[in-house]
BALUMRO-971245 format. One line per 10 residues: number of its first residue (from 1); for each residue x, y, z of N, C-alpha, C. Coordinates in nm, 2 decimals. Example, Ala and Ser with C-alpha at 12.3 -4.5 7.8 and 13.67 -1.06 7.14 Angstrom:
<nodes>
1) 1.32/-0.57/0.78/1.23/-0.45/0.78/1.32/-0.33/0.78  1.28/-0.22/0.71/1.37/-0.11/0.71/1.29/0.00/0.79 $
</nodes>
This chain:
<nodes>
1) -2.49/-2.65/1.22/-2.58/-2.63/1.10/-2.50/-2.58/0.98  -2.57/-2.55/0.88/-2.50/-2.51/0.76/-2.43/-2.37/0.77  -2.31/-2.37/0.74/-2.24/-2.24/0.73/-2.27/-2.17/0.60  -2.34/-2.06/0.61/-2.39/-2.00/0.49/-2.29/-1.90/0.43  -2.26/-1.91/0.31/-2.17/-1.82/0.24/-2.23/-1.77/0.11  -2.18/-1.66/0.06/-2.23/-1.61/-0.06/-2.18/-1.69/-0.18  -2.25/-1.69/-0.29/-2.20/-1.76/-0.41/-2.07/-1.71/-0.45  -2.04/-1.58/-0.44/-1.91/-1.53/-0.48/-1.79/-1.60/-0.41  -1.81/-1.63/-0.28/-1.70/-1.69/-0.21/-1.70/-1.84/-0.22  -1.80/-1.90/-0.29/-1.81/-2.04/-0.30/-1.69/-2.11/-0.37 $
11) -1.62/-2.19/-0.30/-1.51/-2.26/-0.36/-1.56/-2.41/-0.39  -1.53/-2.45/-0.52/-1.56/-2.58/-0.55/-1.43/-2.66/-0.53  -1.44/-2.76/-0.44/-1.32/-2.84/-0.40/-1.32/-2.97/-0.47  -1.20/-3.02/-0.50/-1.18/-3.16/-0.55/-1.11/-3.24/-0.45  -1.18/-3.33/-0.39/-1.13/-3.40/-0.27/-1.11/-3.55/-0.28  -1.01/-3.60/-0.21/-1.01/-3.75/-0.19/-1.06/-3.76/-0.05  -1.18/-3.81/-0.03/-1.24/-3.82/0.10/-1.26/-3.96/0.15  -1.23/-3.97/0.28/-1.24/-4.10/0.35/-1.38/-4.12/0.41  -1.43/-4.24/0.40/-1.56/-4.27/0.46/-1.54/-4.29/0.61  -1.60/-4.21/0.69/-1.58/-4.22/0.84/-1.69/-4.30/0.91 $
21) -1.81/-4.29/0.86/-1.92/-4.37/0.92/-2.02/-4.41/0.81  -2.08/-4.52/0.83/-2.19/-4.57/0.74/-2.30/-4.63/0.83  -2.42/-4.57/0.82/-2.53/-4.62/0.90/-2.64/-4.66/0.81  -2.69/-4.78/0.84/-2.81/-4.83/0.76/-2.94/-4.77/0.83  -3.02/-4.70/0.75/-3.14/-4.64/0.81/-3.26/-4.73/0.79  -3.27/-4.80/0.68/-3.38/-4.90/0.66/-3.33/-4.99/0.55  -3.42/-5.07/0.49/-3.37/-5.17/0.40/-3.28/-5.12/0.29  -3.31/-4.99/0.23/-3.23/-4.95/0.12/-3.16/-4.81/0.14  -3.18/-4.75/0.26/-3.12/-4.62/0.28/-3.01/-4.62/0.37  -2.90/-4.55/0.34/-2.78/-4.54/0.42/-2.74/-4.39/0.44 $
31) -2.69/-4.36/0.56/-2.63/-4.23/0.58/-2.48/-4.25/0.58  -2.41/-4.17/0.51/-2.27/-4.18/0.49/-2.20/-4.05/0.54  -2.09/-4.06/0.62/-2.02/-3.94/0.66/-1.88/-3.95/0.61  -1.84/-3.85/0.53/-1.71/-3.84/0.47/-1.63/-3.73/0.53  -1.50/-3.75/0.54/-1.41/-3.65/0.59/-1.39/-3.53/0.49  -1.41/-3.41/0.54/-1.39/-3.30/0.45/-1.31/-3.19/0.53  -1.23/-3.11/0.45/-1.15/-3.01/0.52/-1.23/-2.89/0.57  -1.18/-2.81/0.67/-1.25/-2.71/0.73/-1.31/-2.60/0.63  -1.24/-2.59/0.52/-1.29/-2.49/0.42/-1.41/-2.53/0.34  -1.45/-2.66/0.36/-1.57/-2.71/0.28/-1.70/-2.65/0.34 $
41) -1.77/-2.57/0.27/-1.90/-2.52/0.32/-1.99/-2.52/0.20  -2.12/-2.50/0.23/-2.22/-2.52/0.13/-2.35/-2.43/0.16  -2.43/-2.42/0.06/-2.56/-2.35/0.08/-2.67/-2.46/0.07  -2.77/-2.44/0.16/-2.87/-2.55/0.17/-2.93/-2.57/0.03  -2.94/-2.70/-0.01/-2.99/-2.74/-0.14/-2.89/-2.78/-0.24  -2.76/-2.75/-0.20/-2.65/-2.79/-0.29/-2.62/-2.94/-0.28  -2.54/-2.99/-0.38/-2.50/-3.13/-0.39/-2.35/-3.14/-0.42  -2.30/-3.26/-0.40/-2.17/-3.30/-0.44/-2.17/-3.40/-0.55  -2.07/-3.40/-0.63/-2.06/-3.50/-0.74/-1.96/-3.61/-0.69  -2.00/-3.73/-0.69/-1.91/-3.84/-0.64/-1.87/-3.93/-0.76 $
51) -1.74/-3.96/-0.77/-1.70/-4.05/-0.87/-1.69/-4.19/-0.81  -1.79/-4.27/-0.84/-1.80/-4.40/-0.78/-1.71/-4.50/-0.85  -1.70/-4.49/-0.98/-1.59/-4.56/-1.05/-1.54/-4.46/-1.15  -1.42/-4.49/-1.21/-1.36/-4.38/-1.29/-1.45/-4.33/-1.40  -1.54/-4.40/-1.45/-1.62/-4.35/-1.56/-1.76/-4.30/-1.52  -1.79/-4.31/-1.39/-1.93/-4.28/-1.34/-1.92/-4.18/-1.23  -1.99/-4.06/-1.25/-2.01/-3.97/-1.13/-2.16/-3.96/-1.11  -2.19/-3.94/-0.98/-2.34/-3.93/-0.94/-2.35/-3.81/-0.85  -2.46/-3.74/-0.85/-2.49/-3.63/-0.76/-2.56/-3.67/-0.64  -2.52/-3.62/-0.53/-2.59/-3.64/-0.40/-2.60/-3.51/-0.32 $
61) -2.73/-3.49/-0.28/-2.75/-3.36/-0.20/-2.69/-3.37/-0.06  -2.65/-3.26/-0.02/-2.58/-3.25/0.11/-2.68/-3.23/0.22  -2.68/-3.32/0.32/-2.77/-3.30/0.44/-2.71/-3.20/0.54  -2.58/-3.21/0.56/-2.51/-3.12/0.65/-2.36/-3.14/0.64  -2.29/-3.03/0.68/-2.14/-3.05/0.70/-2.12/-3.00/0.84  -2.07/-3.09/0.93/-2.03/-3.04/1.06/-1.92/-3.12/1.12  -1.84/-3.06/1.20/-1.72/-3.12/1.26/-1.63/-3.19/1.16  -1.61/-3.13/1.04/-1.53/-3.19/0.94/-1.59/-3.31/0.87  -1.72/-3.33/0.89/-1.79/-3.44/0.82/-1.89/-3.39/0.73  -1.89/-3.45/0.60/-1.99/-3.42/0.50/-2.10/-3.54/0.52 $
71) -2.22/-3.50/0.54/-2.33/-3.60/0.56/-2.41/-3.62/0.44  -2.42/-3.74/0.39/-2.50/-3.77/0.27/-2.60/-3.88/0.30  -2.71/-3.88/0.22/-2.81/-3.98/0.23/-2.81/-4.05/0.09  -2.80/-4.18/0.09/-2.80/-4.26/-0.03/-2.91/-4.37/-0.02  -2.99/-4.37/-0.13/-3.09/-4.48/-0.13/-3.04/-4.58/-0.24  -3.02/-4.70/-0.21/-2.96/-4.79/-0.31/-3.07/-4.87/-0.38  -3.20/-4.83/-0.37/-3.31/-4.90/-0.44/-3.29/-4.91/-0.59  -3.23/-4.81/-0.66/-3.22/-4.83/-0.80/-3.13/-4.94/-0.84  -3.03/-4.98/-0.75/-2.94/-5.09/-0.77/-2.86/-5.08/-0.90  -2.82/-4.95/-0.94/-2.73/-4.93/-1.05/-2.58/-4.94/-1.00 $
81) -2.49/-4.89/-1.08/-2.35/-4.89/-1.05/-2.32/-4.82/-0.92  -2.38/-4.70/-0.90/-2.35/-4.62/-0.78/-2.41/-4.69/-0.65  -2.54/-4.74/-0.67/-2.60/-4.81/-0.56/-2.52/-4.93/-0.51  -2.46/-5.01/-0.61/-2.38/-5.12/-0.57/-2.26/-5.08/-0.50  -2.20/-4.97/-0.55/-2.08/-4.92/-0.48/-2.11/-4.88/-0.33  -2.21/-4.81/-0.31/-2.24/-4.77/-0.17/-2.29/-4.88/-0.08  -2.35/-4.98/-0.14/-2.39/-5.10/-0.07/-2.27/-5.17/-0.01  -2.16/-5.17/-0.09/-2.04/-5.25/-0.06/-1.93/-5.17/0.01  -1.94/-5.03/0.00/-1.83/-4.95/0.06/-1.82/-4.97/0.21  -1.70/-4.96/0.26/-1.67/-4.98/0.40/-1.60/-4.86/0.46 $
91) -1.61/-4.84/0.59/-1.54/-4.73/0.66/-1.39/-4.74/0.63  -1.33/-4.63/0.59/-1.19/-4.63/0.55/-1.17/-4.62/0.40  -1.27/-4.65/0.33/-1.26/-4.64/0.18/-1.25/-4.49/0.14  -1.18/-4.46/0.04/-1.16/-4.32/-0.01/-1.22/-4.31/-0.15  -1.29/-4.20/-0.17/-1.33/-4.17/-0.31/-1.32/-4.02/-0.34  -1.34/-3.99/-0.47/-1.33/-3.86/-0.52/-1.46/-3.78/-0.51  -1.46/-3.67/-0.44/-1.58/-3.59/-0.42/-1.55/-3.45/-0.48  -1.64/-3.40/-0.56/-1.63/-3.26/-0.62/-1.75/-3.18/-0.57  -1.72/-3.05/-0.54/-1.84/-2.97/-0.51/-1.81/-2.86/-0.40  -1.91/-2.80/-0.35/-2.05/-2.82/-0.38/-2.09/-2.75/-0.51 $
101) -2.20/-2.80/-0.57/-2.26/-2.75/-0.69/-2.41/-2.72/-0.66  -2.47/-2.64/-0.76/-2.61/-2.63/-0.76/-2.67/-2.51/-0.71  -2.79/-2.47/-0.76/-2.86/-2.35/-0.71/-3.00/-2.38/-0.66  -3.02/-2.50/-0.62/-3.16/-2.54/-0.57/-3.17/-2.49/-0.43  -3.17/-2.36/-0.41/-3.18/-2.31/-0.27/-3.32/-2.27/-0.24  -3.34/-2.22/-0.12/-3.48/-2.18/-0.08/-3.49/-2.03/-0.10  -3.60/-1.99/-0.15/-3.62/-1.85/-0.18/-3.63/-1.76/-0.06  -3.57/-1.64/-0.07/-3.57/-1.55/0.05/-3.69/-1.47/0.04  -3.81/-1.53/0.07/-3.94/-1.46/0.06/-4.02/-1.49/0.19  -4.13/-1.42/0.20/-4.21/-1.44/0.32/-4.34/-1.52/0.29 $
111) -4.33/-1.60/0.18/-4.44/-1.70/0.15/-4.42/-1.82/0.24  -4.53/-1.88/0.28/-4.52/-2.01/0.35/-4.47/-2.12/0.25  -4.40/-2.22/0.30/-4.33/-2.31/0.22/-4.37/-2.46/0.24  -4.39/-2.53/0.13/-4.43/-2.67/0.14/-4.32/-2.75/0.07  -4.26/-2.85/0.13/-4.16/-2.93/0.08/-4.21/-3.08/0.06  -4.19/-3.13/-0.06/-4.25/-3.26/-0.10/-4.14/-3.35/-0.16  -4.12/-3.47/-0.10/-4.01/-3.55/-0.14/-4.04/-3.70/-0.14  -3.97/-3.78/-0.22/-3.97/-3.92/-0.21/-3.83/-3.96/-0.21  -3.80/-4.08/-0.15/-3.66/-4.13/-0.16/-3.56/-4.04/-0.10  -3.44/-4.04/-0.16/-3.33/-3.95/-0.11/-3.35/-3.81/-0.15 $
121) -3.47/-3.78/-0.22/-3.51/-3.64/-0.25/-3.53/-3.56/-0.12  -3.54/-3.63/-0.01/-3.56/-3.56/0.12/-3.43/-3.49/0.16  -3.32/-3.53/0.11/-3.19/-3.48/0.16/-3.17/-3.33/0.15  -3.19/-3.27/0.04/-3.17/-3.12/0.03/-3.26/-3.04/0.12  -3.38/-3.10/0.15/-3.48/-3.03/0.23/-3.44/-3.02/0.38  -3.35/-3.10/0.43/-3.31/-3.10/0.57/-3.24/-2.96/0.59  -3.13/-2.92/0.52/-3.07/-2.79/0.55/-3.16/-2.68/0.50  -3.24/-2.70/0.40/-3.33/-2.59/0.35/-3.43/-2.55/0.45  -3.49/-2.65/0.51/-3.59/-2.63/0.62/-3.53/-2.57/0.74  -3.41/-2.62/0.78/-3.34/-2.56/0.89/-3.32/-2.41/0.87 $
131) -3.28/-2.38/0.75/-3.25/-2.24/0.72/-3.37/-2.15/0.73  -3.48/-2.20/0.67/-3.61/-2.12/0.68/-3.65/-2.10/0.82  -3.65/-2.21/0.90/-3.69/-2.20/1.04/-3.60/-2.10/1.12  -3.47/-2.10/1.09/-3.38/-2.01/1.16/-3.40/-1.86/1.11  -3.42/-1.84/0.98/-3.42/-1.70/0.93/-3.55/-1.64/0.92  -3.66/-1.72/0.91/-3.80/-1.67/0.90/-3.89/-1.75/0.99  -3.87/-1.73/1.12/-3.93/-1.82/1.22/-4.09/-1.81/1.22  -4.14/-1.70/1.16/-4.29/-1.69/1.16/-4.36/-1.76/1.04  -4.28/-1.81/0.95/-4.34/-1.88/0.83/-4.39/-2.02/0.87  -4.50/-2.06/0.80/-4.55/-2.20/0.81/-4.46/-2.28/0.72 $
141) -4.41/-2.39/0.77/-4.32/-2.48/0.68/-4.38/-2.62/0.70  -4.41/-2.69/0.59/-4.45/-2.82/0.59/-4.37/-2.91/0.51  -4.35/-3.04/0.56/-4.27/-3.14/0.49/-4.36/-3.26/0.47  -4.36/-3.31/0.34/-4.44/-3.43/0.31/-4.34/-3.53/0.25  -4.34/-3.65/0.30/-4.25/-3.76/0.25/-4.34/-3.88/0.20  -4.32/-3.92/0.08/-4.40/-4.02/0.02/-4.33/-4.16/0.02  -4.39/-4.26/0.06/-4.33/-4.40/0.05/-4.44/-4.50/0.06  -4.40/-4.63/0.03/-4.50/-4.73/0.03/-4.55/-4.77/0.17  -4.45/-4.81/0.26/-4.48/-4.85/0.39/-4.42/-4.75/0.49  -4.47/-4.74/0.61/-4.41/-4.65/0.71/-4.27/-4.69/0.74 $
151) -4.24/-4.82/0.73/-4.10/-4.86/0.76/-4.00/-4.81/0.66  -4.06/-4.77/0.54/-3.97/-4.71/0.44/-3.94/-4.56/0.47  -4.01/-4.50/0.57/-3.99/-4.36/0.59/-3.86/-4.34/0.68  -3.75/-4.32/0.61/-3.63/-4.29/0.69/-3.61/-4.14/0.71  -3.69/-4.06/0.63/-3.68/-3.92/0.64/-3.71/-3.86/0.77  -3.81/-3.92/0.84/-3.85/-3.85/0.97/-3.74/-3.84/1.07  -3.64/-3.93/1.06/-3.52/-3.93/1.15/-3.46/-3.79/1.14  -3.46/-3.73/1.02/-3.39/-3.60/1.01/-3.48/-3.48/1.04  -3.61/-3.50/1.02/-3.71/-3.39/1.04/-3.77/-3.38/1.18  -3.77/-3.49/1.25/-3.82/-3.49/1.39/-3.76/-3.38/1.48 $
161) -3.64/-3.35/1.45/-3.57/-3.25/1.54/-3.63/-3.11/1.52  -3.70/-3.09/1.41/-3.77/-2.96/1.39/-3.91/-2.95/1.45  -3.96/-3.07/1.49/-4.10/-3.07/1.53/-4.13/-2.99/1.66  -4.04/-2.96/1.75/-4.07/-2.87/1.86/-4.11/-2.74/1.81  -4.08/-2.70/1.69/-4.12/-2.57/1.63/-4.26/-2.58/1.59  -4.35/-2.49/1.65/-4.49/-2.50/1.62/-4.53/-2.47/1.48  -4.43/-2.40/1.41/-4.46/-2.36/1.27/-4.42/-2.47/1.17  -4.37/-2.58/1.22/-4.32/-2.69/1.13/-4.41/-2.81/1.15  -4.45/-2.87/1.03/-4.52/-3.00/1.05/-4.46/-3.10/0.95  -4.47/-3.23/0.98/-4.42/-3.34/0.90/-4.53/-3.44/0.88 $
171) -4.54/-3.48/0.75/-4.64/-3.58/0.72/-4.58/-3.69/0.63  -4.60/-3.82/0.68/-4.57/-3.93/0.60/-4.69/-3.97/0.52  -4.67/-3.98/0.39/-4.78/-4.02/0.30/-4.75/-4.17/0.25  -4.82/-4.26/0.30/-4.79/-4.40/0.27/-4.91/-4.46/0.18  -4.87/-4.55/0.09/-4.97/-4.61/0.00/-5.01/-4.74/0.04  -4.94/-4.81/0.14/-4.98/-4.94/0.19/-5.01/-4.92/0.34  -5.14/-4.94/0.38/-5.17/-4.92/0.52/-5.11/-5.03/0.61  -5.07/-5.00/0.73/-5.02/-5.10/0.82/-5.07/-5.06/0.96  -5.07/-5.15/1.05/-5.12/-5.12/1.19/-5.00/-5.05/1.26  -4.98/-4.92/1.23/-4.87/-4.85/1.29/-4.93/-4.72/1.35 $
181) -4.88/-4.69/1.47/-4.94/-4.58/1.54/-4.87/-4.44/1.50  -4.76/-4.45/1.43/-4.70/-4.32/1.39/-4.79/-4.25/1.30  -4.82/-4.12/1.32/-4.92/-4.05/1.24/-4.88/-4.05/1.09  -4.97/-4.08/1.01/-4.94/-4.07/0.87/-5.07/-4.05/0.79  -5.06/-4.03/0.66/-5.18/-4.02/0.58/-5.17/-4.12/0.47  -5.28/-4.18/0.43/-5.29/-4.28/0.33/-5.30/-4.22/0.19  -5.21/-4.26/0.10/-5.21/-4.21/-0.03/-5.08/-4.16/-0.07  -5.06/-4.14/-0.20/-4.94/-4.08/-0.26/-4.94/-3.93/-0.22  -4.82/-3.87/-0.23/-4.81/-3.72/-0.20/-4.90/-3.65/-0.30  -4.91/-3.71/-0.42/-5.00/-3.64/-0.53/-5.15/-3.65/-0.50 $
191) -5.18/-3.74/-0.40/-5.32/-3.75/-0.36/-5.35/-3.67/-0.23  -5.25/-3.67/-0.14/-5.27/-3.61/-0.01/-5.27/-3.45/-0.02  -5.18/-3.40/-0.10/-5.16/-3.25/-0.10/-5.27/-3.18/-0.16  -5.34/-3.22/-0.27/-5.45/-3.15/-0.33/-5.57/-3.13/-0.23  -5.58/-3.22/-0.13/-5.69/-3.22/-0.04/-5.66/-3.10/0.07  -5.54/-3.05/0.07/-5.51/-2.94/0.17/-5.58/-2.81/0.12  -5.60/-2.73/0.22/-5.67/-2.60/0.19/-5.57/-2.49/0.19  -5.48/-2.50/0.09/-5.37/-2.39/0.08/-5.42/-2.27/0.01  -5.35/-2.16/0.04/-5.36/-2.04/-0.04/-5.26/-2.07/-0.16  -5.31/-2.14/-0.26/-5.22/-2.20/-0.36/-5.13/-2.09/-0.43 $
201) -5.18/-1.97/-0.46/-5.10/-1.88/-0.53/-4.99/-1.82/-0.44  -5.02/-1.81/-0.31/-4.92/-1.74/-0.22/-4.84/-1.84/-0.14  -4.83/-1.96/-0.19/-4.75/-2.07/-0.12/-4.64/-2.12/-0.21  -4.52/-2.14/-0.16/-4.41/-2.19/-0.24/-4.41/-2.34/-0.22  -4.39/-2.41/-0.33/-4.38/-2.56/-0.33/-4.24/-2.60/-0.38  -4.17/-2.68/-0.30/-4.04/-2.74/-0.34/-4.06/-2.89/-0.35  -4.02/-2.94/-0.47/-4.03/-3.09/-0.49/-3.90/-3.15/-0.53  -3.87/-3.27/-0.47/-3.75/-3.34/-0.51/-3.78/-3.49/-0.50  -3.74/-3.56/-0.61/-3.77/-3.70/-0.61/-3.75/-3.75/-0.76  -3.81/-3.86/-0.79/-3.79/-3.92/-0.92/-3.85/-3.82/-1.02 $
211) -3.81/-3.83/-1.15/-3.86/-3.75/-1.26/-4.01/-3.76/-1.26  -4.07/-3.88/-1.25/-4.21/-3.90/-1.27/-4.29/-3.83/-1.16  -4.24/-3.85/-1.03/-4.31/-3.79/-0.92/-4.31/-3.63/-0.93  -4.19/-3.58/-0.97/-4.18/-3.43/-0.98/-4.27/-3.38/-1.09  -4.28/-3.45/-1.20/-4.37/-3.41/-1.31/-4.52/-3.41/-1.27  -4.56/-3.53/-1.21/-4.70/-3.54/-1.17/-4.73/-3.44/-1.06  -4.65/-3.42/-0.96/-4.68/-3.33/-0.85/-4.69/-3.19/-0.90  -4.59/-3.15/-0.99/-4.59/-3.02/-1.05/-4.72/-2.99/-1.13  -4.76/-3.09/-1.21/-4.89/-3.07/-1.29/-5.01/-3.05/-1.20  -5.02/-3.13/-1.09/-5.13/-3.13/-1.00/-5.13/-2.99/-0.92 $
221) -5.01/-2.94/-0.88/-5.01/-2.81/-0.81/-5.05/-2.70/-0.91  -5.01/-2.71/-1.03/-5.05/-2.61/-1.13/-5.21/-2.61/-1.15  -5.26/-2.73/-1.16/-5.41/-2.74/-1.17/-5.48/-2.67/-1.06  -5.42/-2.68/-0.94/-5.48/-2.62/-0.82/-5.46/-2.47/-0.81  -5.38/-2.42/-0.91/-5.35/-2.27/-0.91/-5.22/-2.23/-0.85  -5.13/-2.33/-0.81/-5.00/-2.29/-0.76/-4.92/-2.24/-0.87  -4.83/-2.14/-0.84/-4.74/-2.08/-0.94/-4.60/-2.08/-0.90  -4.58/-2.09/-0.77/-4.44/-2.08/-0.71/-4.40/-2.23/-0.69  -4.35/-2.29/-0.80/-4.31/-2.43/-0.79/-4.17/-2.45/-0.83  -4.09/-2.51/-0.74/-3.94/-2.52/-0.76/-3.91/-2.67/-0.74 $
231) -3.82/-2.72/-0.83/-3.79/-2.86/-0.82/-3.65/-2.90/-0.87  -3.61/-3.01/-0.82/-3.49/-3.07/-0.86/-3.52/-3.22/-0.90  -3.50/-3.26/-1.03/-3.52/-3.39/-1.07/-3.39/-3.47/-1.06  -3.39/-3.60/-1.03/-3.27/-3.67/-1.03/-3.30/-3.80/-1.10 $
</nodes>
């Protein structure tokens, strides 16, 4: 799991990292594992900056660092310069990685926590949820992932391992129904979450995804009386 260190000891490294493994998770999502030195550590919620071509850097949240491997999740759906790079990159390719950066961590509080993501916005929540379950085992932690079809839900691969914990629940929110037995709720995250019976004021909400989703979700949570809303737009 994540080796936790204080911000004071946080070293930002500038690395030439080799791609060790590339796994396709669904039509547009890939998991990439890059070689990193033993001194590379991060705090849950942080990201690295990757130079995909000399003039372009992009930020990617860290899923984990273990056994000398930095694990990233990349969704190539936008099909921009970075997407095309990751679509074509092969094991053995080397690129420039800088980091870790960012302060999108989980709050050290005793409020129940709800995490809401679409696309690769799920990535920072893997280590963040792991951290909460380890350090505050009595809190209720929920994860919602929004996508069109159930086959687009690559996030559950990462969160299923937390399900044995009775205080953790995972919900796929899909907008297109299919005859699939995997449990899911119909509708966007912005439709599913308001129907829940939360203690809105005393619950923390973490949102990560496209700018539009983050904005819409944040507005809806505020309408319901939520005040503890934390997000990362990309």
